[in-house]
C-alpha positions as CSV (number, residue, x, y, z in Angstrom):
1,M,112.2,86.1,47.8
2,P,110.0,86.7,44.8
3,K,111.1,85.5,41.4
4,N,111.1,89.0,39.8
5,V,113.4,90.5,42.5
6,L,115.9,87.6,42.0
7,Q,115.9,88.1,38.3
8,E,116.4,91.8,38.7
9,R,119.4,91.3,41.0
10,I,120.9,88.8,38.6
11,L,120.4,91.3,35.7
12,V,122.0,94.1,37.7
13,L,125.0,91.9,38.6
14,L,125.5,90.8,35.0
15,T,125.3,94.4,33.9
16,L,127.9,95.5,36.5
17,F,130.1,92.6,35.5
18,T,129.9,93.5,31.8
19,V,130.6,97.2,32.4
20,A,133.6,96.3,34.6
21,F,135.0,93.7,32.1
22,T,134.7,96.0,29.1
23,S,136.1,99.1,30.8
24,G,139.1,97.1,32.1
25,C,140.2,96.3,28.6
26,N,139.6,99.6,26.9
27,S,143.2,100.8,27.2
28,Y,144.7,97.5,26.0
29,Q,146.7,97.6,22.8
30,F,148.5,94.9,20.9
31,G,152.2,94.9,20.3
32,N,155.0,96.8,22.0
33,P,154.1,100.5,22.7
34,V,157.7,101.6,23.0
35,E,158.7,104.0,20.2
36,L,162.3,103.7,19.3
37,P,164.4,106.8,18.5
38,F,165.5,105.3,15.2
39,E,163.7,103.7,12.3
40,S,166.5,101.7,10.7
41,I,169.4,99.7,12.1
42,Y,172.5,98.1,10.7
43,I,173.9,95.2,12.7
44,K,177.7,94.9,12.2
45,P,179.0,91.3,12.1
46,V,179.8,90.2,15.6
47,T,183.5,90.2,16.4
48,N,185.0,87.6,18.7
49,D,187.8,88.4,21.2
50,S,186.8,85.4,23.3
51,F,187.6,81.7,22.9
52,A,184.0,80.8,22.1
53,P,184.2,78.4,19.1
54,Q,182.3,79.7,16.1
55,A,180.0,81.8,18.3
56,Q,180.2,85.0,16.2
57,A,178.4,83.6,13.1
58,L,175.7,82.1,15.2
59,L,175.2,85.2,17.3
60,S,175.1,87.5,14.2
61,S,172.4,85.6,12.5
62,Q,170.3,85.1,15.7
63,I,170.4,88.9,16.5
64,R,169.2,89.6,13.0
65,D,166.4,87.1,13.3
66,I,165.2,88.7,16.5
67,F,165.1,92.2,14.9
68,I,163.3,90.9,11.8
69,H,160.7,89.2,13.9
70,D,160.2,92.2,16.2
71,G,159.4,94.4,13.2
72,R,159.7,97.8,14.9
73,T,162.9,98.7,13.0
74,K,164.0,98.2,9.4
75,L,167.1,96.1,9.1
76,V,169.4,97.6,6.5
77,T,172.5,96.2,4.8
78,S,174.9,99.1,5.2
79,S,175.8,101.5,8.0
80,E,175.4,104.5,5.7
81,A,171.7,103.7,5.2
82,A,171.0,103.2,8.9
83,D,169.9,105.5,11.6
84,A,171.6,103.3,14.2
85,V,174.4,100.8,14.2
86,L,174.6,97.9,16.6
87,I,178.2,96.8,17.5
88,V,178.7,93.5,19.4
89,N,182.0,92.1,20.5
90,L,182.3,88.8,22.3
91,T,184.7,89.5,25.1
92,E,184.8,86.4,27.3
93,Y,183.9,82.7,27.2
94,N,184.2,80.6,30.4
95,R,183.6,77.0,31.0
96,R,183.7,75.4,34.4
97,A,182.7,72.1,35.9
98,A,179.3,72.4,37.4
99,A,178.8,68.7,38.4
100,R,181.2,65.8,38.8
101,Q,181.0,62.2,37.7
102,S,179.7,59.9,40.5
103,L,182.4,57.2,39.9
104,D,185.3,59.6,39.3
105,T,185.0,62.9,41.0
106,T,188.0,64.3,39.1
107,M,185.9,64.2,35.9
108,A,183.1,66.7,35.2
109,A,179.7,65.5,34.1
110,N,178.3,68.9,33.4
111,F,179.9,72.2,32.4
112,S,178.6,75.7,33.0
113,L,179.3,77.8,29.9
114,T,179.2,81.6,30.1
115,L,179.5,84.0,27.1
116,S,179.9,87.7,27.6
117,A,179.6,90.5,25.0
118,E,180.2,94.2,24.9
119,V,177.3,96.0,23.1
120,S,177.2,99.5,21.7
121,L,174.5,101.3,19.8
122,F,175.7,104.2,17.6
123,N,173.5,107.0,16.5
124,Q,174.4,107.7,12.9
125,N,172.4,110.9,12.6
126,K,174.1,112.7,15.5
127,G,177.5,110.9,15.5
128,D,177.3,109.8,19.1
129,Y,176.2,106.7,21.1
130,Y,172.8,105.8,22.4
131,F,174.8,103.6,24.8
132,Q,178.3,102.3,24.7
133,E,180.2,99.2,25.9
134,R,177.4,97.7,27.9
135,M,178.3,94.3,29.2
136,V,175.8,91.5,28.5
137,W,176.2,87.8,29.4
138,K,174.4,84.6,29.4
139,S,175.0,81.1,30.8
140,S,174.0,77.6,29.8
141,N,175.0,74.1,30.6
142,A,176.7,71.4,28.5
143,Y,176.0,67.9,29.7
144,L,178.5,65.2,28.8
145,N,176.4,62.1,29.1
146,A,172.8,61.2,30.0
147,P,172.5,62.3,33.7
148,Y,171.4,58.9,35.0
149,D,173.7,56.7,32.9
150,T,176.2,55.3,35.4
151,T,177.8,53.1,32.7
152,A,178.9,56.0,30.5
153,T,182.5,57.0,30.3
154,T,183.5,60.6,29.6
155,Q,186.0,61.4,27.0
156,S,187.3,64.7,25.5
157,Q,185.2,64.0,22.4
158,D,182.1,63.9,24.6
159,F,182.9,67.4,25.9
160,L,183.5,68.8,22.4
161,Q,180.2,67.4,21.2
162,S,178.2,68.7,24.2
163,E,179.8,72.1,23.9
164,Y,178.9,72.1,20.1
165,Q,175.3,71.3,21.0
166,A,175.1,73.9,23.7
167,M,176.5,76.8,21.7
168,P,173.4,77.6,19.6
169,R,171.3,77.7,22.8
170,L,173.8,79.9,24.5
171,T,174.1,82.3,21.6
172,R,170.3,82.4,21.1
173,D,169.8,83.5,24.7
174,L,172.6,86.1,24.5
175,A,171.0,87.4,21.2
176,R,167.7,87.9,23.1
177,R,169.5,89.8,25.8
178,I,171.3,92.0,23.3
179,A,168.0,92.7,21.5
180,D,166.4,93.6,24.8
181,E,169.1,96.2,25.4
182,V,168.3,97.9,22.1
183,L,164.5,97.4,21.8
184,N,163.3,97.9,25.4
185,P,163.1,101.3,27.1
186,W,166.5,102.5,28.2
187,E,168.1,105.7,29.5
188,P,171.1,107.2,27.8
189,R,174.2,106.9,30.1
């Protein structure tokens, strides 16, 4: 094959590749394209009807942080100044043994923690709800000891410490789920 023909074919292929590459990205846009039906939001302090220790303060601040970082809505300090009001109530906190000690099967080595919340988003302008009493939950684990430490003994203080360490992770994940309910596309029910 002559050298000129090979160069022409390579040039044609490069041109086709360039056209395909640039046309494939022409509709891309940065950020989240979803437009929310409100501009400002007030997040009421989380209430706690569950037995989750100190979870409401953690969850309240983590939800606020997510909304601040998202930036699509303005976070306001009063319900009167808001277009929407987010209401969150912790309804249930469960802990159950997920794994047992190898030397004593009556003692747990790992607990599964589940935190549930009821979430409502109130439309201040119309006086009704965008959505009401949606149940959201998240689970996490609390490990009592190092998983491969066969010499460790489990005491109630170990459980309290592991639960204390797992709570911020559990509430952070729940805060993300709650923010997803508000910030992602949804249909009124």
